[in-house]
N, C-alpha and C positions, 0 to 999 in steps of 0.2 A: 265287125265286134269294136266297140270303141276303144282308142288307144287311151293309152295310161303317160302321163306326162315323161318327158324322157331325162334323163338323166342331168342334176345339176350342172349348169355351164362352167368354166373355170373360174368366172368374177365371184363365185361363190365359194367361199373358203368355208371350211370344215365348221359347223355349227360352234362345237367348243374351243375353236381357233378364233372364230369371230369375237364371240363372246369378251377373248383377252386382248384382241388389237385394237388400240385406239385407235381415234379415229375424228377428224375434225369435220364439225357438223358443217351442213351445206349451205345452212342460214347464215348463223352468226359468226361461224369460223373458230368457235371453241374447242377445246380437247371432249372428249368422250368417249362412249363406249358405242354408239351406234351413230349412222349417217344422218339423221337429223335428232337435237337433243330435246333432253324433255320439257326443257323451258321454251323452244322455239314452238315444240308442238301443240304446247297448253294456251301460248300466246297467239298463234296463226292457226289454229286449228282447233278451239272450243265445240262442243258438239251444237247445233242449232238445229233447231225445229226444219223437216225439209216436207216439202209434198211426197208422198209414199209413189205417187205415179210419176212425178218430172223431176223430183230431188231437186228442185228451188227452193230456196229459203221461203217460208209460211209464218205466219205470228202462230206462238204456243196455243197449243191447244186444238190446231185445226191438221187434218189428217190428211185432207186433198185439196187443193187448190182451187178457186174457180175456176179456171180456165180448163183443168182434167176434169171437172166436172161438167161442163158444158161440152167438151170436144174431146173424147178422152184418145190419149194414144194408145197406137196399136200395141205395143207393151202392155205389161198386166203389171208392172212396178221399175222403178230404178231407186238407186242411192247413190252417192257419191260423198265421198271422204273430207272433202273441203271446196270452197268455189276458186274459180280460174281467176285469181289474182294474186299480187305477190305477197309471199316469193316462191308460190307453189307455180305460178307462170313460166317464171324461170326456172325453177329446178324440171318442170315436164319438159321443155322446150330441150333441155341439156339430154335428159335423159332418150327421149323420141328422137330427134336429131342428129345429136352430137356424141352418142354412145355411150354416156354416163350411165354405163347398166351397173355401177356399184350402188347406184341409187334405187334396184330394185326390190331387194329384201325389204329394206323397209317400205316403199310402195307398196309391196305383196301383203305385207304384216298389215297395213295400217288399213288395206281394201277389205284383206279379209276378218279383221276384228268388224268393221263394218257391216261387214255382213252378218256374222253373226249376229251382231246385236239387232239386225233388223228383217233379216229375209228368214220367215219361216213359211210353210216347211223349207229343207234345205234343196236345194235344185238335185234330180238326179246328173245332171252332165253341164259341164263350164267349158263354154266357148269362145276362144279370142273373136275381136273383131279383125277380118280377116286387110292385108293390104294385097294393093296389086303387083303383078310380078315385077313391072320394072319398077317400083318403090323400093321392093325386097330385095332387089338385088343392088342399087344404089344404097340402102341404107345397110344391107347387111344381116336383119333381123328385122322383126316383127313385136316392137315394143309391146302391143297387145298380150303376144304369145307370151313373151316373158314376163308378165305378169301372171295371167290367165294359170300359166302351168303350178306356178309357184302359188297361188291361192287356191288351187283345187288339193296339191301336197297338205298344203295346210286343213281344207274343209275335208279331206278324205273326200273326195267328190269325183268322179271320172272325169276326162276333160280330152278334147281332140283339135288339135289343129288343122285338118285337112274336111270336116264334113261341111262348116259352111266356108262359101269360096267368092272370093271378087272377082267379079266376070268381066267387068269394064273401068278403065282409068276415069277415074273425076277430080277436078280440081280440088284444093283444099276448103274444107267448109269453111274455114276460119277467114279464107282470102274473098267469101263471097257475101253478099247482104243475107239476111234473114228470109226474103220473100222467095231468094234464088236456089237455098240450100233443099229443099224436097226433092225438085226436078233435078237437082245435079247427081241424087244419087240413085233416082228412080231407074230400076232396072241393073243394079253396080252387082249386087248380090247373085248367087244359085246355093243350094242347096247339092251338096255330090251326088248326083240323078243314081246311083247304083247302093247309093244308101238312107234313100227318104223315109222308110222301113223302119229303119233304128231311131227314128224321132215320133214313130208313133206314141201320144199319150204323156210325153217327157214333159217335167217342169225343166227348164234352161235357165241359164244365167250368161248372158254374154258380157264379157271385161272388155273396156276399151279404156282410153286413156283420160278423154275428155268428151264431156257429152257439151254439144252447143246448144242447136236448137232441140236436138232429138229428133231430127229428121233422119239422120244415120238409124238412129238404135230403132225407129219408126218403120224401116225399112227392112232392115235384118229382123225383126220382130214377124213381120207379115210374110216374108219367104219361109221363117221358120215354121209359123201356123200352118200355111197352104201346105206344108210338106208333112203335116200331123202332131206337130210339136203342141200341148196342151196350154200351156203359161209360157211366160216368156219376160224377164228383168233385165234390166240393163244394170251393170254395174260398172261404174267409171269412178276415176280417182277426183278429179273436179268435176265441176258443173260449172258454166259461165253465167254470170248472172242476168238477171234482166236490167236492161238498160236504163239505170239511172239508179239502181241500188246501191245502197251505200257499202 
């Protein structure tokens, strides 16, 4: 049976209380009611057209970029809230590596809103990109699960942190040249063998913090489809721009 999201962690105050507590904007440090103020969201995360397959920015009116038309990725769709550049790269690094879990509600609400705008029909199941056991022990949490379980709650969709597994340690994708990234994650993921039948015919969204070249998403999508999933999307907070993009 699919797992439901666990209770909200202690970093989340009750919704009514959170709305009344003052907060410093993580970008401009002004006082407000959210982790990132409305002015900074408007300034640094304006809506931009993105390829519906790989989430890279495209010219207005273009649905799918030329690269995806020529070489479609293993996943069926992708979305991202913003590009992986300042100030978001700094905030995501703090969230991912330095325990800045106070950013989780803002990130989850932003990702859920973007998914609601772009993803139709809604997936039947939301999965987090899994962490290897050693990294999970070192970090103490999986940032993708912190996002996925909250996004699932907002979207009223089932979620599960134990269905898609990371079975091999890999180097960080950002530390590698683009040409080496696909090989780095090959064979790194698997579906829990006793639960493969649960994926048959499902539409699935996999939540991650950053999408770089798409190699990790492609590997996860291939594994899920081999287990019977019908449709796999990648939902990321940020997308690494093409080299040279402004």
